N, CA, C, O and the ligand as a Tripos MOL2 file, in Angstrom:
@<TRIPOS>MOLECULE
protein
  273   271    69     0     0
PROTEIN
NO_CHARGES

@<TRIPOS>ATOM
      1 N          91.7440   99.9570  145.8670 N.3       1 MET1
      2 CA         92.2930  100.6160  144.6780 C.3       1 MET1
      3 C          93.7560  100.2610  144.4620 C.2       1 MET1
      4 O          94.6140  101.1440  144.4760 O.2       1 MET1
      5 N          94.0360   99.0550  144.2730 N.am      2 SER2
      6 CA         95.4350   98.6840  144.0710 C.3       2 SER2
      7 C          95.5270   97.7780  142.8580 C.2       2 SER2
      8 O          94.9420   96.6960  142.7990 O.2       2 SER2
      9 N          96.2810   98.2640  141.9070 N.am      3 LYS3
     10 CA         96.4440   97.4610  140.6920 C.3       3 LYS3
     11 C          97.8300   96.8600  140.6500 C.2       3 LYS3
     12 O          98.8190   97.5330  140.9430 O.2       3 LYS3
     13 N          97.8980   95.6470  140.3010 N.am      4 PRO4
     14 CA         99.2090   95.0000  140.1860 C.3       4 PRO4
     15 C          99.9770   95.5550  139.0000 C.2       4 PRO4
     16 O          99.5680   95.3800  137.8520 O.2       4 PRO4
     17 N         101.0530   96.2020  139.2670 N.am      5 ILE5
     18 CA        101.8480   96.8040  138.1910 C.3       5 ILE5
     19 C         103.1370   96.0120  137.9940 C.2       5 ILE5
     20 O         103.9420   95.8500  138.9110 O.2       5 ILE5
     21 N         103.3000   95.5340  136.7910 N.am      6 ASP6
     22 CA        104.5180   94.7780  136.5130 C.3       6 ASP6
     23 C         105.6860   95.7340  136.2950 C.2       6 ASP6
     24 O         105.6740   96.5530  135.3760 O.2       6 ASP6
     25 N         106.6410   95.6210  137.1100 N.am      7 VAL7
     26 CA        107.7940   96.5150  136.9840 C.3       7 VAL7
     27 C         108.5550   96.2020  135.7030 C.2       7 VAL7
     28 O         109.0900   97.0900  135.0390 O.2       7 VAL7
     29 N         108.5870   94.9340  135.3810 N.am      8 ARG8
     30 CA        109.3240   94.5400  134.1850 C.3       8 ARG8
     31 C         108.6790   95.1220  132.9360 C.2       8 ARG8
     32 O         109.3590   95.4070  131.9500 O.2       8 ARG8
     33 N         107.3530   95.2980  132.9830 N.am      9 ALA9
     34 CA        106.6290   95.8380  131.8330 C.3       9 ALA9
     35 C         106.4890   97.3500  131.9620 C.2       9 ALA9
     36 O         105.4790   97.9370  131.5740 O.2       9 ALA9
     37 N         107.5030   97.9460  132.5040 N.am     10 ALA10
     38 CA        107.4330   99.3960  132.7010 C.3      10 ALA10
     39 C         107.4030  100.1080  131.3580 C.2      10 ALA10
     40 O         106.8450  101.1970  131.2260 O.2      10 ALA10
     41 N         108.0070   99.4810  130.3740 N.am     11 LYS11
     42 CA        108.0440  100.1220  129.0630 C.3      11 LYS11
     43 C         106.6620  100.1760  128.4670 C.2      11 LYS11
     44 O         105.8930   99.2160  128.5120 O.2      11 LYS11
     45 N         106.3790  101.3120  127.9170 N.am     12 ARG12
     46 CA        105.0600  101.4650  127.3120 C.3      12 ARG12
     47 C         105.1900  101.7070  125.8250 C.2      12 ARG12
     48 O         106.2230  102.1510  125.3230 O.2      12 ARG12
     49 N         104.1150  101.4020  125.1460 N.am     13 CYS13
     50 CA        104.0960  101.5820  123.7020 C.3      13 CYS13
     51 C         104.2850  103.0600  123.3750 C.2      13 CYS13
     52 O         103.5460  103.9100  123.8710 O.2      13 CYS13
     53 N         105.2680  103.3600  122.5450 N.am     14 PRO14
     54 CA        105.5390  104.7600  122.1810 C.3      14 PRO14
     55 C         104.4580  105.3290  121.2870 C.2      14 PRO14
     56 O         104.4020  106.5400  121.0690 O.2      14 PRO14
     57 N         103.6040  104.4730  120.7690 N.am     15 ILE15
     58 CA        102.5640  104.9480  119.8540 C.3      15 ILE15
     59 C         101.3320  105.3880  120.6290 C.2      15 ILE15
     60 O         100.8740  106.5240  120.5010 O.2      15 ILE15
     61 N         100.8090  104.4870  121.4250 N.am     16 PHE16
     62 CA         99.5750  104.8010  122.1390 C.3      16 PHE16
     63 C          99.7980  104.9660  123.6320 C.2      16 PHE16
     64 O          98.9010  105.4050  124.3520 O.2      16 PHE16
     65 N         100.9800  104.6200  124.0940 N.am     17 GLY17
     66 CA        101.2470  104.7720  125.5200 C.3      17 GLY17
     67 C         100.6810  103.6350  126.3510 C.2      17 GLY17
     68 O         100.6250  103.7060  127.5790 O.2      17 GLY17
     69 N         100.2630  102.5860  125.6580 N.am     18 LYS18
     70 CA         99.7350  101.4410  126.3900 C.3      18 LYS18
     71 C         100.8820  100.5310  126.8100 C.2      18 LYS18
     72 O         101.9620  100.5420  126.2190 O.2      18 LYS18
     73 N         100.6180   99.7530  127.8340 N.am     19 PRO19
     74 CA        101.6430   98.8140  128.2790 C.3      19 PRO19
     75 C         102.0170   97.8630  127.1540 C.2      19 PRO19
     76 O         101.1530   97.2770  126.5020 O.2      19 PRO19
     77 N         103.2910   97.7230  126.9420 N.am     20 ALA20
     78 CA        103.7710   96.9110  125.8310 C.3      20 ALA20
     79 C         103.4820   95.4390  126.0610 C.2      20 ALA20
     80 O         103.4450   94.9490  127.1900 O.2      20 ALA20
     81 N         103.2800   94.7580  124.9500 N.am     21 VAL21
     82 CA        103.0450   93.3140  125.0090 C.3      21 VAL21
     83 C         104.3660   92.6060  124.7610 C.2      21 VAL21
     84 O         105.1770   93.0180  123.9310 O.2      21 VAL21
     85 N         104.5480   91.5500  125.4950 N.am     22 GLU22
     86 CA        105.8330   90.8520  125.3950 C.3      22 GLU22
     87 C         106.1210   90.4580  123.9570 C.2      22 GLU22
     88 O         107.2630   90.5020  123.4990 O.2      22 GLU22
     89 N         105.0780   90.0790  123.2660 N.am     23 ARG23
     90 CA        105.2710   89.5910  121.9020 C.3      23 ARG23
     91 C         105.6800   90.7160  120.9480 C.2      23 ARG23
     92 O         106.4760   90.5140  120.0310 O.2      23 ARG23
     93 N         105.1230   91.8950  121.1840 N.am     24 TYR24
     94 CA        105.3660   92.9950  120.2480 C.3      24 TYR24
     95 C         106.1230   94.1440  120.8910 C.2      24 TYR24
     96 O         106.1710   95.2500  120.3520 O.2      24 TYR24
     97 N         106.7050   93.8770  122.0300 N.am     25 ARG25
     98 CA        107.4000   94.9550  122.7110 C.3      25 ARG25
     99 C         108.4720   95.5460  121.8060 C.2      25 ARG25
    100 O         109.0360   94.8400  120.9690 O.2      25 ARG25
    101 N         108.7490   96.7940  121.9620 N.am     26 PRO26
    102 CA        108.1650   97.6340  123.0190 C.3      26 PRO26
    103 C         106.7920   98.1810  122.6680 C.2      26 PRO26
    104 O         106.3420   99.1690  123.2490 O.2      26 PRO26
    105 N         106.1300   97.5380  121.7190 N.am     27 PHE27
    106 CA        104.8230   98.0340  121.3000 C.3      27 PHE27
    107 C         103.7180   97.2100  121.9350 C.2      27 PHE27
    108 O         103.9500   96.1230  122.4630 O.2      27 PHE27
    109 N         102.5180   97.7540  121.8720 N.am     28 CYS28
    110 CA        101.3800   97.0770  122.5050 C.3      28 CYS28
    111 C         100.6740   96.1660  121.5190 C.2      28 CYS28
    112 O          99.8580   95.3260  121.9000 O.2      28 CYS28
    113 N         100.9960   96.3410  120.2580 N.am     29 SER29
    114 CA        100.3410   95.4900  119.2750 C.3      29 SER29
    115 C         101.1620   95.4920  117.9890 C.2      29 SER29
    116 O         102.0780   96.2930  117.8030 O.2      29 SER29
    117 N         100.7990   94.5770  117.1280 N.am     30 ARG30
    118 CA        101.5420   94.4690  115.8760 C.3      30 ARG30
    119 C         101.3550   95.7240  115.0360 C.2      30 ARG30
    120 O         102.2510   96.1500  114.3070 O.2      30 ARG30
    121 N         100.1770   96.2950  115.1570 N.am     31 ARG31
    122 CA         99.8890   97.5000  114.3820 C.3      31 ARG31
    123 C         100.8520   98.6240  114.7520 C.2      31 ARG31
    124 O         101.3910   99.3200  113.8910 O.2      31 ARG31
    125 N         101.0500   98.7770  116.0520 N.am     32 CYS32
    126 CA        101.9320   99.8410  116.5110 C.3      32 CYS32
    127 C         103.3500   99.6180  115.9920 C.2      32 CYS32
    128 O         104.0500  100.5620  115.6270 O.2      32 CYS32
    129 N         103.7500   98.3710  115.9680 N.am     33 ALA33
    130 CA        105.0850   98.0690  115.4540 C.3      33 ALA33
    131 C         105.1940   98.5100  114.0010 C.2      33 ALA33
    132 O         106.2180   99.0440  113.5750 O.2      33 ALA33
    133 N         104.1410   98.2820  113.2590 N.am     34 HIS34
    134 CA        104.1430   98.6710  111.8530 C.3      34 HIS34
    135 C         104.1700  100.1860  111.7290 C.2      34 HIS34
    136 O         104.8890  100.7410  110.8980 O.2      34 HIS34
    137 N         103.3870  100.8390  112.5570 N.am     35 ILE35
    138 CA        103.3260  102.2990  112.5060 C.3      35 ILE35
    139 C         104.6990  102.8890  112.7540 C.2      35 ILE35
    140 O         105.1530  103.7860  112.0440 O.2      35 ILE35
    141 N         105.3460  102.3640  113.7800 N.am     36 ASP36
    142 CA        106.6650  102.8840  114.1080 C.3      36 ASP36
    143 C         107.6300  102.6110  112.9690 C.2      36 ASP36
    144 O         108.4560  103.4520  112.6150 O.2      36 ASP36
    145 N         107.5100  101.4250  112.4060 N.am     37 LEU37
    146 CA        108.4000  101.0570  111.3080 C.3      37 LEU37
    147 C         108.1900  101.9960  110.1300 C.2      37 LEU37
    148 O         109.1430  102.4780  109.5180 O.2      37 LEU37
    149 N         106.9280  102.2430  109.8300 N.am     38 ASN38
    150 CA        106.6290  103.1340  108.7110 C.3      38 ASN38
    151 C         107.1860  104.5280  108.9700 C.2      38 ASN38
    152 O         107.7340  105.1770  108.0800 O.2      38 ASN38
    153 N         107.0310  104.9630  110.2040 N.am     39 ARG39
    154 CA        107.5450  106.2960  110.5330 C.3      39 ARG39
    155 C         109.0470  106.3400  110.3200 C.2      39 ARG39
    156 O         109.6000  107.2830  109.7550 O.2      39 ARG39
    157 N         109.6680  105.3000  110.7850 N.am     40 TRP40
    158 CA        111.1270  105.2530  110.6840 C.3      40 TRP40
    159 C         111.5500  105.2430  109.2260 C.2      40 TRP40
    160 O         112.4360  105.9910  108.8120 O.2      40 TRP40
    161 N         110.9020  104.3820  108.4590 N.am     41 LEU41
    162 CA        111.2540  104.2720  107.0460 C.3      41 LEU41
    163 C         110.9920  105.5860  106.3230 C.2      41 LEU41
    164 O         111.8350  106.0600  105.5610 O.2      41 LEU41
    165 N         109.8320  106.1680  106.5590 N.am     42 SER42
    166 CA        109.4860  107.3990  105.8760 C.3      42 SER42
    167 C         110.4630  108.5060  106.2580 C.2      42 SER42
    168 O         110.7570  109.3960  105.4600 O.2      42 SER42
    169 N         110.9540  108.4360  107.4750 N.am     43 GLY43
    170 CA        111.8910  109.4630  107.9250 C.3      43 GLY43
    171 C         113.2460  109.2990  107.2790 C.2      43 GLY43
    172 O         114.0130  110.2550  107.1570 O.2      43 GLY43
    173 N         113.5330  108.0760  106.8670 N.am     44 VAL44
    174 CA        114.8420  107.8140  106.2830 C.3      44 VAL44
    175 C         114.8400  108.0140  104.7880 C.2      44 VAL44
    176 O         115.7340  108.6410  104.2200 O.2      44 VAL44
    177 N         113.8210  107.4720  104.1680 N.am     45 TYR45
    178 CA        113.7870  107.4850  102.7140 C.3      45 TYR45
    179 C         113.0460  108.6730  102.1340 C.2      45 TYR45
    180 O         113.1440  108.9580  100.9400 O.2      45 TYR45
    181 N         112.3190  109.3490  102.9690 N.am     46 ALA46
    182 CA        111.5450  110.4730  102.4470 C.3      46 ALA46
    183 C         111.7120  111.6810  103.3550 C.2      46 ALA46
    184 O         111.8800  111.5570  104.5690 O.2      46 ALA46
    185 N         111.6610  112.8260  102.7450 N.am     47 VAL47
    186 CA        111.7900  114.0420  103.5280 C.3      47 VAL47
    187 C         110.4190  114.7030  103.6330 C.2      47 VAL47
    188 O         109.9000  115.2370  102.6530 O.2      47 VAL47
    189 N         109.8490  114.6620  104.8080 N.am     48 PRO48
    190 CA        108.4940  115.1970  104.9820 C.3      48 PRO48
    191 C         108.4490  116.7110  104.8470 C.2      48 PRO48
    192 O         107.4260  117.2820  104.4690 O.2      48 PRO48
    193 N         109.5410  117.3390  105.1510 N.am     49 VAL49
    194 CA        109.5480  118.7970  105.1020 C.3      49 VAL49
    195 C         109.8130  119.2560  103.6860 C.2      49 VAL49
    196 O         110.9250  119.1290  103.1740 O.2      49 VAL49
    197 N         108.7920  119.7850  103.0650 N.am     50 VAL50
    198 CA        108.9410  120.2620  101.7000 C.3      50 VAL50
    199 C         108.4800  121.7010  101.6410 C.2      50 VAL50
    200 O         107.2870  122.0020  101.6480 O.2      50 VAL50
    201 N         109.4540  122.5690  101.5830 N.am     51 GLU51
    202 CA        109.0900  123.9790  101.5290 C.3      51 GLU51
    203 C         109.2820  124.4870  100.1150 C.2      51 GLU51
    204 O         110.3940  124.5070   99.5860 O.2      51 GLU51
    205 N         108.1910  124.8920   99.5210 N.am     52 SER52
    206 CA        108.2720  125.4030   98.1530 C.3      52 SER52
    207 C         107.3820  126.6200   98.0430 C.2      52 SER52
    208 O         106.2300  126.6270   98.4750 O.2      52 SER52
    209 N         107.9520  127.6350   97.4540 N.am     53 GLU53
    210 CA        107.1650  128.8510   97.3180 C.3      53 GLU53
    211 C         106.3360  128.7760   96.0500 C.2      53 GLU53
    212 O         106.8560  128.6680   94.9400 O.2      53 GLU53
    213 N         105.0630  128.8360   96.2500 N.am     54 GLU54
    214 CA        104.1880  128.7700   95.0820 C.3      54 GLU54
    215 C         103.6030  130.1490   94.7960 C.2      54 GLU54
    216 O         103.0710  130.8270   95.6740 O.2      54 GLU54
    217 N         103.7230  130.5200   93.5630 N.am     55 ASP55
    218 CA        103.1490  131.8140   93.1810 C.3      55 ASP55
    219 C         101.6340  131.7400   93.2110 C.2      55 ASP55
    220 O         101.0300  130.6890   93.0000 O.2      55 ASP55
    221 N         101.0610  132.8580   93.4730 N.am     56 ASP56
    222 CA         99.6060  132.8880   93.4950 C.3      56 ASP56
    223 C          99.0590  132.5330   92.1090 C.2      56 ASP56
    224 O          99.2640  133.2440   91.1260 O.2      56 ASP56
    225 N          98.3830  131.4490   92.0830 N.am     57 ALA57
    226 CA         97.8240  131.0000   90.8090 C.3      57 ALA57
    227 C          96.5970  131.8280   90.4710 C.2      57 ALA57
    228 O          95.6410  131.9210   91.2410 O.2      57 ALA57
    229 N          96.6620  132.4200   89.2960 N.am     58 ALA58
    230 CA         95.5140  133.2390   88.8710 C.3      58 ALA58
    231 C          94.3540  132.3290   88.5080 C.2      58 ALA58
    232 O          94.4960  131.3650   87.7560 O.2      58 ALA58
    233 N          93.2300  132.6630   89.0570 N.am     59 GLU59
    234 CA         92.0720  131.8250   88.7630 C.3      59 GLU59
    235 C          91.5170  132.1450   87.3880 C.2      59 GLU59
    236 O          91.2700  133.2980   87.0360 O.2      59 GLU59
    237 N          91.3370  131.1060   86.6480 N.am     60 ARG60
    238 CA         90.8020  131.3060   85.3070 C.3      60 ARG60
    239 C          89.3420  130.9150   85.2870 C.2      60 ARG60
    240 O          88.9420  129.8590   85.7780 O.2      60 ARG60
    241 N          88.5730  131.7930   84.7090 N.am     61 PRO61
    242 CA         87.1330  131.4710   84.6080 C.3      61 PRO61
    243 C          86.9010  130.3240   83.6380 C.2      61 PRO61
    244 O          87.3520  130.3470   82.4930 O.2      61 PRO61
    245 N          86.2070  129.3550   84.1140 N.am     62 ASP62
    246 CA         85.9230  128.2050   83.2540 C.3      62 ASP62
    247 C          85.0380  128.6030   82.0810 C.2      62 ASP62
    248 O          84.1270  129.4210   82.2090 O.2      62 ASP62
    249 N          85.3340  128.0020   80.9420 N.am     63 GLY63
    250 CA         84.5150  128.3070   79.7470 C.3      63 GLY63
    251 C          83.0920  127.8130   79.9360 C.2      63 GLY63
    252 O          82.8400  126.6970   80.3910 O.2      63 GLY63
    253 N          82.1890  128.6800   79.5730 N.am     64 GLU64
    254 CA         80.7930  128.2820   79.7490 C.3      64 GLU64
    255 C          80.3580  127.3760   78.6260 C.2      64 GLU64
    256 O          80.6260  127.6180   77.4490 O.2      64 GLU64
    257 N          79.7050  126.3640   79.0160 N.am     65 GLU65
    258 CA         79.2270  125.4340   77.9870 C.3      65 GLU65
    259 C          77.8090  125.8170   77.5370 C.2      65 GLU65
    260 O          76.9250  126.1050   78.3440 O.2      65 GLU65
    261 N          77.6470  125.8070   76.2660 N.am     66 LYS66
    262 CA         76.3440  126.1810   75.7480 C.3      66 LYS66
    263 C          75.4710  124.9240   75.6180 C.2      66 LYS66
    264 O          75.8320  123.9310   74.9850 O.2      66 LYS66
    265 N          74.3590  125.0290   76.2280 N.am     67 ALA67
    266 CA         73.4340  123.9000   76.1460 C.3      67 ALA67
    267 C          72.5720  124.0250   74.9210 C.2      67 ALA67
    268 O          71.8740  125.0170   74.7110 O.2      67 ALA67
    269 N          72.6440  122.9910   74.1220 N.am     68 GLY68
    270 CA         71.8910  123.0890   72.9020 C.3      68 GLY68
    271 C          70.6080  122.3710   72.9620 C.2      68 GLY68
    272 O          69.8560  122.3670   71.9880 O.2      68 GLY68
    273 ZN        100.7090  100.5740  120.8230 Zn       69 ZN69
@<TRIPOS>BOND
     1     1     2 1
     2     2     3 1
     3     3     4 2
     4     3     5 am
     5     5     6 1
     6     6     7 1
     7     7     8 2
     8     7     9 am
     9     9    10 1
    10    10    11 1
    11    11    12 2
    12    11    13 am
    13    13    14 1
    14    14    15 1
    15    15    16 2
    16    15    17 am
    17    17    18 1
    18    18    19 1
    19    19    20 2
    20    19    21 am
    21    21    22 1
    22    22    23 1
    23    23    24 2
    24    23    25 am
    25    25    26 1
    26    26    27 1
    27    27    28 2
    28    27    29 am
    29    29    30 1
    30    30    31 1
    31    31    32 2
    32    31    33 am
    33    33    34 1
    34    34    35 1
    35    35    36 2
    36    35    37 am
    37    37    38 1
    38    38    39 1
    39    39    40 2
    40    39    41 am
    41    41    42 1
    42    42    43 1
    43    43    44 2
    44    43    45 am
    45    45    46 1
    46    46    47 1
    47    47    48 2
    48    47    49 am
    49    49    50 1
    50    50    51 1
    51    51    52 2
    52    51    53 am
    53    53    54 1
    54    54    55 1
    55    55    56 2
    56    55    57 am
    57    57    58 1
    58    58    59 1
    59    59    60 2
    60    59    61 am
    61    61    62 1
    62    62    63 1
    63    63    64 2
    64    63    65 am
    65    65    66 1
    66    66    67 1
    67    67    68 2
    68    67    69 am
    69    69    70 1
    70    70    71 1
    71    71    72 2
    72    71    73 am
    73    73    74 1
    74    74    75 1
    75    75    76 2
    76    75    77 am
    77    77    78 1
    78    78    79 1
    79    79    80 2
    80    79    81 am
    81    81    82 1
    82    82    83 1
    83    83    84 2
    84    83    85 am
    85    85    86 1
    86    86    87 1
    87    87    88 2
    88    87    89 am
    89    89    90 1
    90    90    91 1
    91    91    92 2
    92    91    93 am
    93    93    94 1
    94    94    95 1
    95    95    96 2
    96    95    97 am
    97    97    98 1
    98    98    99 1
    99    99   100 2
   100    99   101 am
   101   101   102 1
   102   102   103 1
   103   103   104 2
   104   103   105 am
   105   105   106 1
   106   106   107 1
   107   107   108 2
   108   107   109 am
   109   109   110 1
   110   110   111 1
   111   111   112 2
   112   111   113 am
   113   113   114 1
   114   114   115 1
   115   115   116 2
   116   115   117 am
   117   117   118 1
   118   118   119 1
   119   119   120 2
   120   119   121 am
   121   121   122 1
   122   122   123 1
   123   123   124 2
   124   123   125 am
   125   125   126 1
   126   126   127 1
   127   127   128 2
   128   127   129 am
   129   129   130 1
   130   130   131 1
   131   131   132 2
   132   131   133 am
   133   133   134 1
   134   134   135 1
   135   135   136 2
   136   135   137 am
   137   137   138 1
   138   138   139 1
   139   139   140 2
   140   139   141 am
   141   141   142 1
   142   142   143 1
   143   143   144 2
   144   143   145 am
   145   145   146 1
   146   146   147 1
   147   147   148 2
   148   147   149 am
   149   149   150 1
   150   150   151 1
   151   151   152 2
   152   151   153 am
   153   153   154 1
   154   154   155 1
   155   155   156 2
   156   155   157 am
   157   157   158 1
   158   158   159 1
   159   159   160 2
   160   159   161 am
   161   161   162 1
   162   162   163 1
   163   163   164 2
   164   163   165 am
   165   165   166 1
   166   166   167 1
   167   167   168 2
   168   167   169 am
   169   169   170 1
   170   170   171 1
   171   171   172 2
   172   171   173 am
   173   173   174 1
   174   174   175 1
   175   175   176 2
   176   175   177 am
   177   177   178 1
   178   178   179 1
   179   179   180 2
   180   179   181 am
   181   181   182 1
   182   182   183 1
   183   183   184 2
   184   183   185 am
   185   185   186 1
   186   186   187 1
   187   187   188 2
   188   187   189 am
   189   189   190 1
   190   190   191 1
   191   191   192 2
   192   191   193 am
   193   193   194 1
   194   194   195 1
   195   195   196 2
   196   195   197 am
   197   197   198 1
   198   198   199 1
   199   199   200 2
   200   199   201 am
   201   201   202 1
   202   202   203 1
   203   203   204 2
   204   203   205 am
   205   205   206 1
   206   206   207 1
   207   207   208 2
   208   207   209 am
   209   209   210 1
   210   210   211 1
   211   211   212 2
   212   211   213 am
   213   213   214 1
   214   214   215 1
   215   215   216 2
   216   215   217 am
   217   217   218 1
   218   218   219 1
   219   219   220 2
   220   219   221 am
   221   221   222 1
   222   222   223 1
   223   223   224 2
   224   223   225 am
   225   225   226 1
   226   226   227 1
   227   227   228 2
   228   227   229 am
   229   229   230 1
   230   230   231 1
   231   231   232 2
   232   231   233 am
   233   233   234 1
   234   234   235 1
   235   235   236 2
   236   235   237 am
   237   237   238 1
   238   238   239 1
   239   239   240 2
   240   239   241 am
   241   241   242 1
   242   242   243 1
   243   243   244 2
   244   243   245 am
   245   245   246 1
   246   246   247 1
   247   247   248 2
   248   247   249 am
   249   249   250 1
   250   250   251 1
   251   251   252 2
   252   251   253 am
   253   253   254 1
   254   254   255 1
   255   255   256 2
   256   255   257 am
   257   257   258 1
   258   258   259 1
   259   259   260 2
   260   259   261 am
   261   261   262 1
   262   262   263 1
   263   263   264 2
   264   263   265 am
   265   265   266 1
   266   266   267 1
   267   267   268 2
   268   267   269 am
   269   269   270 1
   270   270   271 1
   271   271   272 2
@<TRIPOS>SUBSTRUCTURE
     1 MET1         2 RESIDUE 1 A MET
     2 SER2         6 RESIDUE 1 A SER
     3 LYS3        10 RESIDUE 1 A LYS
     4 PRO4        14 RESIDUE 1 A PRO
     5 ILE5        18 RESIDUE 1 A ILE
     6 ASP6        22 RESIDUE 1 A ASP
     7 VAL7        26 RESIDUE 1 A VAL
     8 ARG8        30 RESIDUE 1 A ARG
     9 ALA9        34 RESIDUE 1 A ALA
    10 ALA10       38 RESIDUE 1 A ALA
    11 LYS11       42 RESIDUE 1 A LYS
    12 ARG12       46 RESIDUE 1 A ARG
    13 CYS13       50 RESIDUE 1 A CYS
    14 PRO14       54 RESIDUE 1 A PRO
    15 ILE15       58 RESIDUE 1 A ILE
    16 PHE16       62 RESIDUE 1 A PHE
    17 GLY17       66 RESIDUE 1 A GLY
    18 LYS18       70 RESIDUE 1 A LYS
    19 PRO19       74 RESIDUE 1 A PRO
    20 ALA20       78 RESIDUE 1 A ALA
    21 VAL21       82 RESIDUE 1 A VAL
    22 GLU22       86 RESIDUE 1 A GLU
    23 ARG23       90 RESIDUE 1 A ARG
    24 TYR24       94 RESIDUE 1 A TYR
    25 ARG25       98 RESIDUE 1 A ARG
    26 PRO26      102 RESIDUE 1 A PRO
    27 PHE27      106 RESIDUE 1 A PHE
    28 CYS28      110 RESIDUE 1 A CYS
    29 SER29      114 RESIDUE 1 A SER
    30 ARG30      118 RESIDUE 1 A ARG
    31 ARG31      122 RESIDUE 1 A ARG
    32 CYS32      126 RESIDUE 1 A CYS
    33 ALA33      130 RESIDUE 1 A ALA
    34 HIS34      134 RESIDUE 1 A HIS
    35 ILE35      138 RESIDUE 1 A ILE
    36 ASP36      142 RESIDUE 1 A ASP
    37 LEU37      146 RESIDUE 1 A LEU
    38 ASN38      150 RESIDUE 1 A ASN
    39 ARG39      154 RESIDUE 1 A ARG
    40 TRP40      158 RESIDUE 1 A TRP
    41 LEU41      162 RESIDUE 1 A LEU
    42 SER42      166 RESIDUE 1 A SER
    43 GLY43      170 RESIDUE 1 A GLY
    44 VAL44      174 RESIDUE 1 A VAL
    45 TYR45      178 RESIDUE 1 A TYR
    46 ALA46      182 RESIDUE 1 A ALA
    47 VAL47      186 RESIDUE 1 A VAL
    48 PRO48      190 RESIDUE 1 A PRO
    49 VAL49      194 RESIDUE 1 A VAL
    50 VAL50      198 RESIDUE 1 A VAL
    51 GLU51      202 RESIDUE 1 A GLU
    52 SER52      206 RESIDUE 1 A SER
    53 GLU53      210 RESIDUE 1 A GLU
    54 GLU54      214 RESIDUE 1 A GLU
    55 ASP55      218 RESIDUE 1 A ASP
    56 ASP56      222 RESIDUE 1 A ASP
    57 ALA57      226 RESIDUE 1 A ALA
    58 ALA58      230 RESIDUE 1 A ALA
    59 GLU59      234 RESIDUE 1 A GLU
    60 ARG60      238 RESIDUE 1 A ARG
    61 PRO61      242 RESIDUE 1 A PRO
    62 ASP62      246 RESIDUE 1 A ASP
    63 GLY63      250 RESIDUE 1 A GLY
    64 GLU64      254 RESIDUE 1 A GLU
    65 GLU65      258 RESIDUE 1 A GLU
    66 LYS66      262 RESIDUE 1 A LYS
    67 ALA67      266 RESIDUE 1 A ALA
    68 GLY68      270 RESIDUE 1 A GLY
    69 ZN69       273 GROUP 0 **** ****
């Protein structure tokens, strides 16, 4: 039960926690790099936290259609 562990590859993908690939480090794949990038961008250019108080919308009964 002994697995060769690369000390240099100690860094793991922050997305899935998989060992990072040299090509896409610190991510394990190109997809993860994109995900992280999107997260970063969305965090900068967009505010995910949107708190708005919405009044209780009164439900309106839909008009009944008469079948002729
Ligand atoms: Zn990954």
